PyMOL CGO cylinders between C-alpha atoms (Angstrom):
from pymol import cmd
from pymol.cgo import CYLINDER

trace = [
    CYLINDER, -3.89, 3.52, 19.57, -0.21, 3.08, 18.90, 0.3, 1, 1, 1, 1, 1, 1,
    CYLINDER, -0.21, 3.08, 18.90, 1.41, 4.40, 15.76, 0.3, 1, 1, 1, 1, 1, 1,
    CYLINDER, 1.41, 4.40, 15.76, 4.52, 2.75, 14.44, 0.3, 1, 1, 1, 1, 1, 1,
    CYLINDER, 4.52, 2.75, 14.44, 7.32, 4.47, 12.62, 0.3, 1, 1, 1, 1, 1, 1,
    CYLINDER, 7.32, 4.47, 12.62, 7.71, 3.16, 9.07, 0.3, 1, 1, 1, 1, 1, 1,
    CYLINDER, 7.71, 3.16, 9.07, 11.49, 3.25, 9.51, 0.3, 1, 1, 1, 1, 1, 1,
    CYLINDER, 11.49, 3.25, 9.51, 11.47, 1.17, 12.70, 0.3, 1, 1, 1, 1, 1, 1,
    CYLINDER, 11.47, 1.17, 12.70, 9.06, -1.37, 11.25, 0.3, 1, 1, 1, 1, 1, 1,
    CYLINDER, 9.06, -1.37, 11.25, 11.11, -1.61, 8.06, 0.3, 1, 1, 1, 1, 1, 1,
    CYLINDER, 11.11, -1.61, 8.06, 14.36, -2.19, 9.92, 0.3, 1, 1, 1, 1, 1, 1,
    CYLINDER, 14.36, -2.19, 9.92, 12.82, -4.84, 12.17, 0.3, 1, 1, 1, 1, 1, 1,
    CYLINDER, 12.82, -4.84, 12.17, 11.27, -6.70, 9.24, 0.3, 1, 1, 1, 1, 1, 1,
    CYLINDER, 11.27, -6.70, 9.24, 14.59, -6.59, 7.40, 0.3, 1, 1, 1, 1, 1, 1,
    CYLINDER, 14.59, -6.59, 7.40, 16.47, -7.88, 10.46, 0.3, 1, 1, 1, 1, 1, 1,
    CYLINDER, 16.47, -7.88, 10.46, 13.97, -10.70, 10.81, 0.3, 1, 1, 1, 1, 1, 1,
    CYLINDER, 13.97, -10.70, 10.81, 14.24, -11.64, 7.13, 0.3, 1, 1, 1, 1, 1, 1,
    CYLINDER, 14.24, -11.64, 7.13, 17.98, -12.07, 7.64, 0.3, 1, 1, 1, 1, 1, 1,
    CYLINDER, 17.98, -12.07, 7.64, 17.48, -13.95, 10.93, 0.3, 1, 1, 1, 1, 1, 1,
    CYLINDER, 17.48, -13.95, 10.93, 15.08, -16.46, 9.41, 0.3, 1, 1, 1, 1, 1, 1,
    CYLINDER, 15.08, -16.46, 9.41, 17.16, -16.80, 6.24, 0.3, 1, 1, 1, 1, 1, 1,
    CYLINDER, 17.16, -16.80, 6.24, 20.15, -17.78, 8.36, 0.3, 1, 1, 1, 1, 1, 1,
    CYLINDER, 20.15, -17.78, 8.36, 18.05, -20.14, 10.50, 0.3, 1, 1, 1, 1, 1, 1,
    CYLINDER, 18.05, -20.14, 10.50, 16.93, -21.88, 7.30, 0.3, 1, 1, 1, 1, 1, 1,
    CYLINDER, 16.93, -21.88, 7.30, 20.49, -21.95, 6.03, 0.3, 1, 1, 1, 1, 1, 1,
    CYLINDER, 20.49, -21.95, 6.03, 19.62, -20.17, 2.79, 0.3, 1, 1, 1, 1, 1, 1,
    CYLINDER, 19.62, -20.17, 2.79, 22.09, -18.10, 0.85, 0.3, 1, 1, 1, 1, 1, 1,
    CYLINDER, 22.09, -18.10, 0.85, 21.02, -14.72, -0.48, 0.3, 1, 1, 1, 1, 1, 1,
    CYLINDER, 21.02, -14.72, -0.48, 20.67, -16.26, -3.93, 0.3, 1, 1, 1, 1, 1, 1,
    CYLINDER, 20.67, -16.26, -3.93, 18.56, -19.15, -2.68, 0.3, 1, 1, 1, 1, 1, 1,
    CYLINDER, 18.56, -19.15, -2.68, 16.17, -16.75, -0.94, 0.3, 1, 1, 1, 1, 1, 1,
    CYLINDER, 16.17, -16.75, -0.94, 16.08, -14.57, -4.04, 0.3, 1, 1, 1, 1, 1, 1,
    CYLINDER, 16.08, -14.57, -4.04, 15.17, -17.59, -6.16, 0.3, 1, 1, 1, 1, 1, 1,
    CYLINDER, 15.17, -17.59, -6.16, 12.43, -18.66, -3.73, 0.3, 1, 1, 1, 1, 1, 1,
    CYLINDER, 12.43, -18.66, -3.73, 10.88, -15.18, -3.75, 0.3, 1, 1, 1, 1, 1, 1,
    CYLINDER, 10.88, -15.18, -3.75, 11.35, -14.39, -7.46, 0.3, 1, 1, 1, 1, 1, 1,
    CYLINDER, 11.35, -14.39, -7.46, 13.38, -11.33, -6.44, 0.3, 1, 1, 1, 1, 1, 1,
    CYLINDER, 13.38, -11.33, -6.44, 16.90, -10.48, -7.50, 0.3, 1, 1, 1, 1, 1, 1,
    CYLINDER, 16.90, -10.48, -7.50, 20.00, -11.31, -5.51, 0.3, 1, 1, 1, 1, 1, 1,
    CYLINDER, 20.00, -11.31, -5.51, 20.82, -7.59, -5.43, 0.3, 1, 1, 1, 1, 1, 1,
    CYLINDER, 20.82, -7.59, -5.43, 17.43, -6.68, -3.99, 0.3, 1, 1, 1, 1, 1, 1,
    CYLINDER, 17.43, -6.68, -3.99, 17.67, -9.26, -1.19, 0.3, 1, 1, 1, 1, 1, 1,
    CYLINDER, 17.67, -9.26, -1.19, 21.26, -8.21, -0.46, 0.3, 1, 1, 1, 1, 1, 1,
    CYLINDER, 21.26, -8.21, -0.46, 20.33, -4.53, -0.33, 0.3, 1, 1, 1, 1, 1, 1,
    CYLINDER, 20.33, -4.53, -0.33, 17.31, -5.27, 1.83, 0.3, 1, 1, 1, 1, 1, 1,
    CYLINDER, 17.31, -5.27, 1.83, 19.46, -6.99, 4.44, 0.3, 1, 1, 1, 1, 1, 1,
    CYLINDER, 19.46, -6.99, 4.44, 22.03, -4.18, 4.36, 0.3, 1, 1, 1, 1, 1, 1,
    CYLINDER, 22.03, -4.18, 4.36, 20.52, -1.80, 6.89, 0.3, 1, 1, 1, 1, 1, 1,
    CYLINDER, 20.52, -1.80, 6.89, 22.66, 1.11, 5.73, 0.3, 1, 1, 1, 1, 1, 1,
    CYLINDER, 22.66, 1.11, 5.73, 20.71, 1.11, 2.44, 0.3, 1, 1, 1, 1, 1, 1,
    CYLINDER, 20.71, 1.11, 2.44, 17.26, 2.67, 2.65, 0.3, 1, 1, 1, 1, 1, 1,
    CYLINDER, 17.26, 2.67, 2.65, 14.85, 0.00, 1.40, 0.3, 1, 1, 1, 1, 1, 1,
    CYLINDER, 14.85, 0.00, 1.40, 11.31, -0.61, 2.57, 0.3, 1, 1, 1, 1, 1, 1,
    CYLINDER, 11.31, -0.61, 2.57, 9.68, -3.77, 1.25, 0.3, 1, 1, 1, 1, 1, 1,
    CYLINDER, 9.68, -3.77, 1.25, 6.01, -3.71, 0.28, 0.3, 1, 1, 1, 1, 1, 1,
    CYLINDER, 6.01, -3.71, 0.28, 3.53, -5.87, 2.15, 0.3, 1, 1, 1, 1, 1, 1,
    CYLINDER, 3.53, -5.87, 2.15, 3.35, -8.14, -0.90, 0.3, 1, 1, 1, 1, 1, 1,
    CYLINDER, 3.35, -8.14, -0.90, 7.14, -8.58, -0.81, 0.3, 1, 1, 1, 1, 1, 1,
    CYLINDER, 7.14, -8.58, -0.81, 7.09, -9.26, 2.93, 0.3, 1, 1, 1, 1, 1, 1,
    CYLINDER, 7.09, -9.26, 2.93, 4.51, -11.95, 2.19, 0.3, 1, 1, 1, 1, 1, 1,
    CYLINDER, 4.51, -11.95, 2.19, 6.82, -13.51, -0.39, 0.3, 1, 1, 1, 1, 1, 1,
    CYLINDER, 6.82, -13.51, -0.39, 9.58, -13.67, 2.20, 0.3, 1, 1, 1, 1, 1, 1,
    CYLINDER, 9.58, -13.67, 2.20, 7.27, -15.23, 4.79, 0.3, 1, 1, 1, 1, 1, 1,
    CYLINDER, 7.27, -15.23, 4.79, 6.15, -17.87, 2.29, 0.3, 1, 1, 1, 1, 1, 1,
    CYLINDER, 6.15, -17.87, 2.29, 9.72, -18.64, 1.19, 0.3, 1, 1, 1, 1, 1, 1,
    CYLINDER, 9.72, -18.64, 1.19, 10.91, -18.86, 4.79, 0.3, 1, 1, 1, 1, 1, 1,
    CYLINDER, 10.91, -18.86, 4.79, 7.86, -20.99, 5.73, 0.3, 1, 1, 1, 1, 1, 1,
    CYLINDER, 7.86, -20.99, 5.73, 6.86, -18.71, 8.60, 0.3, 1, 1, 1, 1, 1, 1,
    CYLINDER, 6.86, -18.71, 8.60, 3.79, -16.70, 9.53, 0.3, 1, 1, 1, 1, 1, 1,
    CYLINDER, 3.79, -16.70, 9.53, 4.09, -13.16, 8.17, 0.3, 1, 1, 1, 1, 1, 1,
    CYLINDER, 4.09, -13.16, 8.17, 3.63, -11.84, 11.73, 0.3, 1, 1, 1, 1, 1, 1,
    CYLINDER, 3.63, -11.84, 11.73, 6.97, -13.36, 12.70, 0.3, 1, 1, 1, 1, 1, 1,
    CYLINDER, 6.97, -13.36, 12.70, 8.70, -10.83, 10.48, 0.3, 1, 1, 1, 1, 1, 1,
    CYLINDER, 8.70, -10.83, 10.48, 7.31, -8.10, 12.73, 0.3, 1, 1, 1, 1, 1, 1,
    CYLINDER, 7.31, -8.10, 12.73, 8.49, -9.79, 15.97, 0.3, 1, 1, 1, 1, 1, 1,
    CYLINDER, 8.49, -9.79, 15.97, 10.58, -7.82, 18.42, 0.3, 1, 1, 1, 1, 1, 1,
    CYLINDER, 10.58, -7.82, 18.42, 9.40, -4.41, 17.26, 0.3, 1, 1, 1, 1, 1, 1,
    CYLINDER, 9.40, -4.41, 17.26, 10.37, -1.99, 20.02, 0.3, 1, 1, 1, 1, 1, 1,
    CYLINDER, 10.37, -1.99, 20.02, 6.97, -0.54, 20.87, 0.3, 1, 1, 1, 1, 1, 1,
    CYLINDER, 6.97, -0.54, 20.87, 8.38, 2.32, 22.97, 0.3, 1, 1, 1, 1, 1, 1,
    CYLINDER, 8.38, 2.32, 22.97, 10.64, 3.49, 20.16, 0.3, 1, 1, 1, 1, 1, 1,
    CYLINDER, 10.64, 3.49, 20.16, 7.85, 3.12, 17.65, 0.3, 1, 1, 1, 1, 1, 1,
    CYLINDER, 7.85, 3.12, 17.65, 5.26, 5.07, 19.58, 0.3, 1, 1, 1, 1, 1, 1,
    CYLINDER, 5.26, 5.07, 19.58, 4.71, 8.58, 18.26, 0.3, 1, 1, 1, 1, 1, 1,
    CYLINDER, 4.71, 8.58, 18.26, 3.18, 11.08, 20.64, 0.3, 1, 1, 1, 1, 1, 1,
]
cmd.load_cgo(trace, "trace")
């Protein structure tokens, strides 16, 4: 069974939140409003140099706001880099 690094999963989810936000054409504030989160939280989440890990509930809020399946936020996870031996 594969184990995934929390850090790698967090970064990939955060990259995908930004990707889908831009695809939808939402500003940070618009996404914040749709998720009932603050502008600062969404901004910090997308800034990969800031250590933020969203909860599963928060990831669900983003998926709902972006009108995507929650699994899409985990797309492109590098399995080899995530695999702990």
